[in-house]
TORKOL-4160 file (C-alpha; in steps of 0.2 Angstrom, whole numbers, padded with zeros to 4 digits, m for minus):
349
<pt num="1" X="m0001" Y="m0001" Z="0000"/>
<pt num="2" X="0007" Y="0017" Z="m0006"/>
<pt num="3" X="0005" Y="0034" Z="0007"/>
<pt num="4" X="m0010" Y="0040" Z="m0002"/>
<pt num="5" X="m0018" Y="0025" Z="0001"/>
<pt num="6" X="m0013" Y="0022" Z="0021"/>
<pt num="7" X="m0020" Y="0041" Z="0020"/>
<pt num="8" X="m0037" Y="0035" Z="0015"/>
<pt num="9" X="m0038" Y="0022" Z="0027"/>
<pt num="10" X="m0033" Y="0030" Z="0042"/>
<pt num="11" X="m0047" Y="0045" Z="0037"/>
<pt num="12" X="m0060" Y="0031" Z="0033"/>
<pt num="13" X="m0057" Y="0022" Z="0050"/>
<pt num="14" X="m0058" Y="0036" Z="0062"/>
<pt num="15" X="m0073" Y="0046" Z="0053"/>
<pt num="16" X="m0081" Y="0027" Z="0058"/>
<pt num="17" X="m0076" Y="0027" Z="0074"/>
<pt num="18" X="m0079" Y="0042" Z="0078"/>
<pt num="19" X="m0098" Y="0043" Z="0070"/>
<pt num="20" X="m0100" Y="0027" Z="0077"/>
<pt num="21" X="m0093" Y="0031" Z="0095"/>
<pt num="22" X="m0107" Y="0047" Z="0096"/>
<pt num="23" X="m0125" Y="0033" Z="0088"/>
<pt num="24" X="m0118" Y="0021" Z="0102"/>
<pt num="25" X="m0117" Y="0037" Z="0115"/>
<pt num="26" X="m0135" Y="0043" Z="0113"/>
<pt num="27" X="m0142" Y="0024" Z="0109"/>
<pt num="28" X="m0134" Y="0018" Z="0126"/>
<pt num="29" X="m0143" Y="0034" Z="0135"/>
<pt num="30" X="m0160" Y="0030" Z="0139"/>
<pt num="31" X="m0164" Y="0051" Z="0139"/>
<pt num="32" X="m0156" Y="0052" Z="0123"/>
<pt num="33" X="m0166" Y="0039" Z="0114"/>
<pt num="34" X="m0182" Y="0052" Z="0107"/>
<pt num="35" X="m0190" Y="0058" Z="0092"/>
<pt num="36" X="m0177" Y="0072" Z="0091"/>
<pt num="37" X="m0163" Y="0063" Z="0091"/>
<pt num="38" X="m0167" Y="0051" Z="0077"/>
<pt num="39" X="m0165" Y="0060" Z="0062"/>
<pt num="40" X="m0146" Y="0065" Z="0072"/>
<pt num="41" X="m0144" Y="0046" Z="0072"/>
<pt num="42" X="m0148" Y="0044" Z="0055"/>
<pt num="43" X="m0138" Y="0057" Z="0048"/>
<pt num="44" X="m0123" Y="0048" Z="0059"/>
<pt num="45" X="m0126" Y="0032" Z="0050"/>
<pt num="46" X="m0126" Y="0038" Z="0035"/>
<pt num="47" X="m0109" Y="0046" Z="0039"/>
<pt num="48" X="m0104" Y="0028" Z="0042"/>
<pt num="49" X="m0110" Y="0023" Z="0028"/>
<pt num="50" X="m0099" Y="0033" Z="0015"/>
<pt num="51" X="m0083" Y="0026" Z="0021"/>
<pt num="52" X="m0089" Y="0008" Z="0021"/>
<pt num="53" X="m0096" Y="0011" Z="0005"/>
<pt num="54" X="m0083" Y="0022" Z="m0004"/>
<pt num="55" X="m0067" Y="0029" Z="0008"/>
<pt num="56" X="m0063" Y="0010" Z="0011"/>
<pt num="57" X="m0068" Y="0002" Z="m0006"/>
<pt num="58" X="m0064" Y="0015" Z="m0018"/>
<pt num="59" X="m0050" Y="0025" Z="m0011"/>
<pt num="60" X="m0041" Y="0016" Z="0003"/>
<pt num="61" X="m0040" Y="m0001" Z="m0006"/>
<pt num="62" X="m0041" Y="0004" Z="m0025"/>
<pt num="63" X="m0034" Y="m0011" Z="m0032"/>
<pt num="64" X="m0047" Y="m0023" Z="m0023"/>
<pt num="65" X="m0060" Y="m0014" Z="m0032"/>
<pt num="66" X="m0051" Y="m0013" Z="m0047"/>
<pt num="67" X="m0049" Y="m0033" Z="m0048"/>
<pt num="68" X="m0069" Y="m0035" Z="m0045"/>
<pt num="69" X="m0082" Y="m0031" Z="m0059"/>
<pt num="70" X="m0097" Y="m0028" Z="m0047"/>
<pt num="71" X="m0085" Y="m0016" Z="m0036"/>
<pt num="72" X="m0078" Y="m0006" Z="m0050"/>
<pt num="73" X="m0095" Y="m0004" Z="m0057"/>
<pt num="74" X="m0105" Y="0001" Z="m0042"/>
<pt num="75" X="m0094" Y="0009" Z="m0032"/>
<pt num="76" X="m0094" Y="0026" Z="m0042"/>
<pt num="77" X="m0115" Y="0028" Z="m0040"/>
<pt num="78" X="m0114" Y="0023" Z="m0024"/>
<pt num="79" X="m0102" Y="0035" Z="m0018"/>
<pt num="80" X="m0114" Y="0048" Z="m0026"/>
<pt num="81" X="m0128" Y="0042" Z="m0017"/>
<pt num="82" X="m0121" Y="0040" Z="0002"/>
<pt num="83" X="m0113" Y="0060" Z="0000"/>
<pt num="84" X="m0130" Y="0065" Z="m0004"/>
<pt num="85" X="m0138" Y="0054" Z="0006"/>
<pt num="86" X="m0129" Y="0064" Z="0020"/>
<pt num="87" X="m0132" Y="0079" Z="0011"/>
<pt num="88" X="m0151" Y="0076" Z="0016"/>
<pt num="89" X="m0149" Y="0070" Z="0029"/>
<pt num="90" X="m0141" Y="0088" Z="0038"/>
<pt num="91" X="m0153" Y="0099" Z="0027"/>
<pt num="92" X="m0167" Y="0087" Z="0037"/>
<pt num="93" X="m0158" Y="0091" Z="0052"/>
<pt num="94" X="m0159" Y="0111" Z="0051"/>
<pt num="95" X="m0175" Y="0111" Z="0045"/>
<pt num="96" X="m0182" Y="0101" Z="0059"/>
<pt num="97" X="m0171" Y="0111" Z="0073"/>
<pt num="98" X="m0178" Y="0129" Z="0064"/>
<pt num="99" X="m0197" Y="0123" Z="0065"/>
<pt num="100" X="m0196" Y="0118" Z="0083"/>
<pt num="101" X="m0189" Y="0135" Z="0086"/>
<pt num="102" X="m0202" Y="0147" Z="0075"/>
<pt num="103" X="m0214" Y="0137" Z="0080"/>
<pt num="104" X="m0214" Y="0126" Z="0094"/>
<pt num="105" X="m0234" Y="0120" Z="0094"/>
<pt num="106" X="m0232" Y="0112" Z="0076"/>
<pt num="107" X="m0216" Y="0104" Z="0080"/>
<pt num="108" X="m0225" Y="0093" Z="0092"/>
<pt num="109" X="m0239" Y="0089" Z="0084"/>
<pt num="110" X="m0225" Y="0084" Z="0068"/>
<pt num="111" X="m0214" Y="0075" Z="0079"/>
<pt num="112" X="m0221" Y="0058" Z="0079"/>
<pt num="113" X="m0215" Y="0042" Z="0074"/>
<pt num="114" X="m0225" Y="0040" Z="0058"/>
<pt num="115" X="m0218" Y="0057" Z="0050"/>
<pt num="116" X="m0200" Y="0053" Z="0058"/>
<pt num="117" X="m0199" Y="0036" Z="0051"/>
<pt num="118" X="m0208" Y="0040" Z="0035"/>
<pt num="119" X="m0193" Y="0055" Z="0033"/>
<pt num="120" X="m0179" Y="0044" Z="0037"/>
<pt num="121" X="m0185" Y="0030" Z="0024"/>
<pt num="122" X="m0186" Y="0044" Z="0012"/>
<pt num="123" X="m0169" Y="0051" Z="0014"/>
<pt num="124" X="m0161" Y="0037" Z="0012"/>
<pt num="125" X="m0172" Y="0028" Z="m0003"/>
<pt num="126" X="m0172" Y="0044" Z="m0013"/>
<pt num="127" X="m0153" Y="0045" Z="m0017"/>
<pt num="128" X="m0149" Y="0027" Z="m0020"/>
<pt num="129" X="m0164" Y="0027" Z="m0032"/>
<pt num="130" X="m0158" Y="0041" Z="m0042"/>
<pt num="131" X="m0140" Y="0034" Z="m0044"/>
<pt num="132" X="m0148" Y="0018" Z="m0051"/>
<pt num="133" X="m0155" Y="0027" Z="m0066"/>
<pt num="134" X="m0139" Y="0026" Z="m0076"/>
<pt num="135" X="m0137" Y="0006" Z="m0074"/>
<pt num="136" X="m0157" Y="0005" Z="m0081"/>
<pt num="137" X="m0157" Y="0018" Z="m0094"/>
<pt num="138" X="m0139" Y="0023" Z="m0105"/>
<pt num="139" X="m0127" Y="0014" Z="m0096"/>
<pt num="140" X="m0134" Y="m0006" Z="m0090"/>
<pt num="141" X="m0125" Y="m0016" Z="m0078"/>
<pt num="142" X="m0114" Y="m0032" Z="m0085"/>
<pt num="143" X="m0106" Y="m0043" Z="m0075"/>
<pt num="144" X="m0092" Y="m0051" Z="m0087"/>
<pt num="145" X="m0084" Y="m0031" Z="m0088"/>
<pt num="146" X="m0082" Y="m0014" Z="m0078"/>
<pt num="147" X="m0095" Y="m0003" Z="m0088"/>
<pt num="148" X="m0080" Y="0012" Z="m0085"/>
<pt num="149" X="m0066" Y="0001" Z="m0096"/>
<pt num="150" X="m0078" Y="0002" Z="m0111"/>
<pt num="151" X="m0081" Y="0020" Z="m0109"/>
<pt num="152" X="m0087" Y="0031" Z="m0123"/>
<pt num="153" X="m0087" Y="0048" Z="m0126"/>
<pt num="154" X="m0105" Y="0047" Z="m0128"/>
<pt num="155" X="m0107" Y="0039" Z="m0110"/>
<pt num="156" X="m0096" Y="0053" Z="m0104"/>
<pt num="157" X="m0108" Y="0067" Z="m0110"/>
<pt num="158" X="m0123" Y="0057" Z="m0103"/>
<pt num="159" X="m0113" Y="0056" Z="m0086"/>
<pt num="160" X="m0110" Y="0072" Z="m0088"/>
<pt num="161" X="m0126" Y="0079" Z="m0089"/>
<pt num="162" X="m0134" Y="0066" Z="m0074"/>
<pt num="163" X="m0121" Y="0072" Z="m0063"/>
<pt num="164" X="m0123" Y="0092" Z="m0066"/>
<pt num="165" X="m0143" Y="0088" Z="m0064"/>
<pt num="166" X="m0142" Y="0075" Z="m0048"/>
<pt num="167" X="m0128" Y="0087" Z="m0037"/>
<pt num="168" X="m0139" Y="0103" Z="m0042"/>
<pt num="169" X="m0156" Y="0095" Z="m0039"/>
<pt num="170" X="m0149" Y="0084" Z="m0024"/>
<pt num="171" X="m0135" Y="0097" Z="m0017"/>
<pt num="172" X="m0134" Y="0114" Z="m0021"/>
<pt num="173" X="m0154" Y="0116" Z="m0021"/>
<pt num="174" X="m0157" Y="0109" Z="m0005"/>
<pt num="175" X="m0144" Y="0116" Z="0007"/>
<pt num="176" X="m0145" Y="0133" Z="m0003"/>
<pt num="177" X="m0163" Y="0132" Z="0004"/>
<pt num="178" X="m0159" Y="0128" Z="0020"/>
<pt num="179" X="m0146" Y="0143" Z="0021"/>
<pt num="180" X="m0162" Y="0154" Z="0014"/>
<pt num="181" X="m0174" Y="0147" Z="0027"/>
<pt num="182" X="m0160" Y="0153" Z="0043"/>
<pt num="183" X="m0156" Y="0168" Z="0035"/>
<pt num="184" X="m0176" Y="0173" Z="0033"/>
<pt num="185" X="m0178" Y="0166" Z="0049"/>
<pt num="186" X="m0163" Y="0176" Z="0062"/>
<pt num="187" X="m0170" Y="0194" Z="0051"/>
<pt num="188" X="m0189" Y="0188" Z="0056"/>
<pt num="189" X="m0186" Y="0184" Z="0073"/>
<pt num="190" X="m0170" Y="0198" Z="0078"/>
<pt num="191" X="m0181" Y="0212" Z="0071"/>
<pt num="192" X="m0196" Y="0217" Z="0078"/>
<pt num="193" X="m0207" Y="0203" Z="0079"/>
<pt num="194" X="m0194" Y="0195" Z="0091"/>
<pt num="195" X="m0203" Y="0202" Z="0108"/>
<pt num="196" X="m0220" Y="0198" Z="0100"/>
<pt num="197" X="m0216" Y="0181" Z="0099"/>
<pt num="198" X="m0207" Y="0179" Z="0115"/>
<pt num="199" X="m0224" Y="0187" Z="0123"/>
<pt num="200" X="m0236" Y="0178" Z="0115"/>
<pt num="201" X="m0226" Y="0162" Z="0121"/>
<pt num="202" X="m0224" Y="0169" Z="0139"/>
<pt num="203" X="m0243" Y="0174" Z="0139"/>
<pt num="204" X="m0247" Y="0155" Z="0134"/>
<pt num="205" X="m0237" Y="0149" Z="0147"/>
<pt num="206" X="m0227" Y="0137" Z="0140"/>
<pt num="207" X="m0216" Y="0127" Z="0152"/>
<pt num="208" X="m0197" Y="0123" Z="0146"/>
<pt num="209" X="m0198" Y="0135" Z="0134"/>
<pt num="210" X="m0183" Y="0148" Z="0130"/>
<pt num="211" X="m0176" Y="0159" Z="0117"/>
<pt num="212" X="m0159" Y="0161" Z="0121"/>
<pt num="213" X="m0155" Y="0145" Z="0122"/>
<pt num="214" X="m0166" Y="0139" Z="0105"/>
<pt num="215" X="m0157" Y="0150" Z="0095"/>
<pt num="216" X="m0140" Y="0144" Z="0102"/>
<pt num="217" X="m0145" Y="0127" Z="0094"/>
<pt num="218" X="m0150" Y="0138" Z="0078"/>
<pt num="219" X="m0132" Y="0145" Z="0078"/>
<pt num="220" X="m0123" Y="0128" Z="0082"/>
<pt num="221" X="m0133" Y="0121" Z="0065"/>
<pt num="222" X="m0128" Y="0136" Z="0056"/>
<pt num="223" X="m0113" Y="0133" Z="0059"/>
<pt num="224" X="m0110" Y="0114" Z="0056"/>
<pt num="225" X="m0121" Y="0119" Z="0038"/>
<pt num="226" X="m0109" Y="0131" Z="0035"/>
<pt num="227" X="m0093" Y="0116" Z="0039"/>
<pt num="228" X="m0103" Y="0107" Z="0027"/>
<pt num="229" X="m0103" Y="0119" Z="0014"/>
<pt num="230" X="m0085" Y="0125" Z="0016"/>
<pt num="231" X="m0078" Y="0108" Z="0017"/>
<pt num="232" X="m0088" Y="0100" Z="0002"/>
<pt num="233" X="m0094" Y="0116" Z="m0011"/>
<pt num="234" X="m0076" Y="0116" Z="m0017"/>
<pt num="235" X="m0078" Y="0096" Z="m0021"/>
<pt num="236" X="m0094" Y="0099" Z="m0029"/>
<pt num="237" X="m0090" Y="0113" Z="m0039"/>
<pt num="238" X="m0072" Y="0105" Z="m0046"/>
<pt num="239" X="m0080" Y="0092" Z="m0052"/>
<pt num="240" X="m0095" Y="0096" Z="m0060"/>
<pt num="241" X="m0082" Y="0110" Z="m0070"/>
<pt num="242" X="m0070" Y="0095" Z="m0074"/>
<pt num="243" X="m0084" Y="0087" Z="m0084"/>
<pt num="244" X="m0084" Y="0102" Z="m0095"/>
<pt num="245" X="m0066" Y="0108" Z="m0094"/>
<pt num="246" X="m0054" Y="0094" Z="m0090"/>
<pt num="247" X="m0036" Y="0102" Z="m0087"/>
<pt num="248" X="m0021" Y="0098" Z="m0075"/>
<pt num="249" X="m0024" Y="0110" Z="m0063"/>
<pt num="250" X="m0045" Y="0104" Z="m0058"/>
<pt num="251" X="m0037" Y="0087" Z="m0055"/>
<pt num="252" X="m0023" Y="0095" Z="m0041"/>
<pt num="253" X="m0038" Y="0104" Z="m0034"/>
<pt num="254" X="m0050" Y="0088" Z="m0034"/>
<pt num="255" X="m0038" Y="0078" Z="m0024"/>
<pt num="256" X="m0036" Y="0092" Z="m0014"/>
<pt num="257" X="m0052" Y="0095" Z="m0010"/>
<pt num="258" X="m0056" Y="0077" Z="m0009"/>
<pt num="259" X="m0046" Y="0076" Z="0009"/>
<pt num="260" X="m0054" Y="0091" Z="0013"/>
<pt num="261" X="m0073" Y="0084" Z="0010"/>
<pt num="262" X="m0071" Y="0066" Z="0019"/>
<pt num="263" X="m0061" Y="0074" Z="0034"/>
<pt num="264" X="m0076" Y="0084" Z="0040"/>
<pt num="265" X="m0083" Y="0068" Z="0044"/>
<pt num="266" X="m0070" Y="0064" Z="0057"/>
<pt num="267" X="m0072" Y="0081" Z="0066"/>
<pt num="268" X="m0093" Y="0084" Z="0064"/>
<pt num="269" X="m0097" Y="0071" Z="0076"/>
<pt num="270" X="m0085" Y="0077" Z="0088"/>
<pt num="271" X="m0093" Y="0095" Z="0085"/>
<pt num="272" X="m0109" Y="0088" Z="0088"/>
<pt num="273" X="m0106" Y="0078" Z="0105"/>
<pt num="274" X="m0098" Y="0095" Z="0111"/>
<pt num="275" X="m0113" Y="0106" Z="0106"/>
<pt num="276" X="m0128" Y="0095" Z="0112"/>
<pt num="277" X="m0126" Y="0096" Z="0130"/>
<pt num="278" X="m0134" Y="0081" Z="0135"/>
<pt num="279" X="m0121" Y="0070" Z="0125"/>
<pt num="280" X="m0110" Y="0079" Z="0133"/>
<pt num="281" X="m0114" Y="0075" Z="0150"/>
<pt num="282" X="m0116" Y="0056" Z="0143"/>
<pt num="283" X="m0099" Y="0058" Z="0137"/>
<pt num="284" X="m0092" Y="0065" Z="0153"/>
<pt num="285" X="m0101" Y="0052" Z="0165"/>
<pt num="286" X="m0094" Y="0037" Z="0153"/>
<pt num="287" X="m0076" Y="0045" Z="0156"/>
<pt num="288" X="m0077" Y="0047" Z="0174"/>
<pt num="289" X="m0083" Y="0028" Z="0177"/>
<pt num="290" X="m0070" Y="0022" Z="0166"/>
<pt num="291" X="m0055" Y="0034" Z="0174"/>
<pt num="292" X="m0059" Y="0030" Z="0193"/>
<pt num="293" X="m0051" Y="0010" Z="0194"/>
<pt num="294" X="m0037" Y="0017" Z="0182"/>
<pt num="295" X="m0035" Y="0030" Z="0194"/>
<pt num="296" X="m0035" Y="0018" Z="0209"/>
<pt num="297" X="m0023" Y="0008" Z="0201"/>
<pt num="298" X="m0011" Y="0016" Z="0196"/>
<pt num="299" X="m0010" Y="0026" Z="0212"/>
<pt num="300" X="m0010" Y="0008" Z="0220"/>
<pt num="301" X="0007" Y="0004" Z="0208"/>
<pt num="302" X="0015" Y="0022" Z="0212"/>
<pt num="303" X="0011" Y="0023" Z="0231"/>
<pt num="304" X="0008" Y="0005" Z="0238"/>
<pt num="305" X="0018" Y="0010" Z="0257"/>
<pt num="306" X="0006" Y="0025" Z="0259"/>
<pt num="307" X="m0010" Y="0014" Z="0258"/>
<pt num="308" X="m0002" Y="0000" Z="0269"/>
<pt num="309" X="0003" Y="0013" Z="0279"/>
<pt num="310" X="m0017" Y="0022" Z="0281"/>
<pt num="311" X="m0025" Y="0004" Z="0282"/>
<pt num="312" X="m0013" Y="0003" Z="0297"/>
<pt num="313" X="m0017" Y="0014" Z="0305"/>
<pt num="314" X="m0036" Y="0012" Z="0302"/>
<pt num="315" X="m0032" Y="m0005" Z="0309"/>
<pt num="316" X="m0025" Y="0003" Z="0326"/>
<pt num="317" X="m0036" Y="0017" Z="0328"/>
<pt num="318" X="m0050" Y="0003" Z="0326"/>
<pt num="319" X="m0044" Y="m0006" Z="0339"/>
<pt num="320" X="m0040" Y="0005" Z="0351"/>
<pt num="321" X="m0058" Y="0012" Z="0350"/>
<pt num="322" X="m0064" Y="m0007" Z="0353"/>
<pt num="323" X="m0051" Y="m0007" Z="0370"/>
<pt num="324" X="m0059" Y="0010" Z="0377"/>
<pt num="325" X="m0077" Y="0003" Z="0372"/>
<pt num="326" X="m0076" Y="m0011" Z="0382"/>
<pt num="327" X="m0066" Y="m0001" Z="0397"/>
<pt num="328" X="m0081" Y="0011" Z="0396"/>
<pt num="329" X="m0093" Y="m0002" Z="0398"/>
<pt num="330" X="m0088" Y="m0011" Z="0414"/>
<pt num="331" X="m0092" Y="0003" Z="0426"/>
<pt num="332" X="m0107" Y="0004" Z="0417"/>
<pt num="333" X="m0112" Y="m0014" Z="0421"/>
<pt num="334" X="m0104" Y="m0014" Z="0440"/>
<pt num="335" X="m0118" Y="0000" Z="0441"/>
<pt num="336" X="m0132" Y="m0011" Z="0434"/>
<pt num="337" X="m0125" Y="m0025" Z="0445"/>
<pt num="338" X="m0125" Y="m0013" Z="0462"/>
<pt num="339" X="m0142" Y="m0006" Z="0456"/>
<pt num="340" X="m0153" Y="m0025" Z="0453"/>
<pt num="341" X="m0144" Y="m0028" Z="0474"/>
<pt num="342" X="m0152" Y="m0014" Z="0480"/>
<pt num="343" X="m0168" Y="m0016" Z="0472"/>
<pt num="344" X="m0168" Y="m0037" Z="0477"/>
<pt num="345" X="m0163" Y="m0031" Z="0497"/>
<pt num="346" X="m0177" Y="m0017" Z="0498"/>
<pt num="347" X="m0190" Y="m0029" Z="0491"/>
<pt num="348" X="m0185" Y="m0043" Z="0505"/>
<pt num="349" X="m0187" Y="m0028" Z="0516"/>
């Protein structure tokens, strides 16, 4: 394996580890298993799918992919689908948070198991079905050879049209519309209508509603969406541009943007865990549980004599306290015996 393959292997494994750890933390805590975090867990699982379906077989183990006709034909389309699936999950998560801020009553009514399940199924099925269009139309799948080996100019032109329409409709439009909706929401609430909204909420006695807390969550979601745009938008633009003008500069930029885009999936779960208060508390709780026995073993191994002295002192103190207790109990017993004798004499008298 070359250093490039090793780099991609590290990116894939770190991305898979960070996303799976945060997902397991959410699923292990009972307080975190709710409808609000269902989309978040699905988004983290879609990020794991990018590592499993594309980074590891498509970038780290390139020779293994080329040796298999099935993987050589399927992996590029699966990569586009998994990346698009993650982008749609991110947009859906941001829109969910925005609805909860602007209209919490409607959000509570919409936040049901049926609606969440239908949304997650649509977010997963739609990109994979759309990426299967080339196999069903102009570039049919063949088990005898890789479809990219017999790649004609006509297939290249059709792929150019398909990728342009696909990325524009499934990436650029959803993310751009989500950003525009957040901008409109910020302008609307931070303006004159913010006081009216808070007054109506307070007047209707909504328990647990806090405008500052909700807008802090909104700013965090905008930060996540902006980070996704910074890391992924150059790759999408350069990929589509390379279809129309094939130059060496675009190839070099495309390689750099690949590292920047897929490295995003390593740090995004860390940002999610840091911004989410309950996830951060659960991580601290788990770290404290794991670290306490380790600290005890380390202190015993480094300072064994002090603990022995401490135990000896405790034993001596307990022994002396027992002796003092026995000595103090003797005069009390003698007094009780004397009282019994006196009462018996009086009864005889």
